[in-house]
C-alpha positions, 0 to 999 in steps of 0.5 A: 586198257590192255588188249586195246593196248595189245599190251596182254596175249595168250597162246598156248605153250609148246612144253609139257608143264605149262597150258597156255604163256600169258605176256604182259607187257610193261607199259605202265597207267595210272594205278597199274605196275605192270613191273610189281609182280604180284599186278601181273599175277593177278593181272594174268590170272583174271585174264585167265580166268573164262578159259581155265577158272583154276588157273596157276602160274607155274614160272615167268619169263622177263622178255628185254624189248629195248627201252621207252622215249623216257629211258625205261627198260621195256619187257615183256613177261612171259608167265606160265600158266598150268590150268587146274 
């Protein structure tokens, strides 16, 4: 779901304190709330499982990207990942 909607992506980090940045857009779907931190953390770690099995989250930066048609704030969460 998230990959098909381009709502999740991963890039190598440009800072030495983490290895990757997983970006998650706050697109809502039935049973999925990306504005919930526990949901984002779980999603990011599952997304990185094959590439970085012992991944840990070392930080997060919310980036405001405007508003959706209904008025809800549009955000992208940049989740910083460190490989074990």
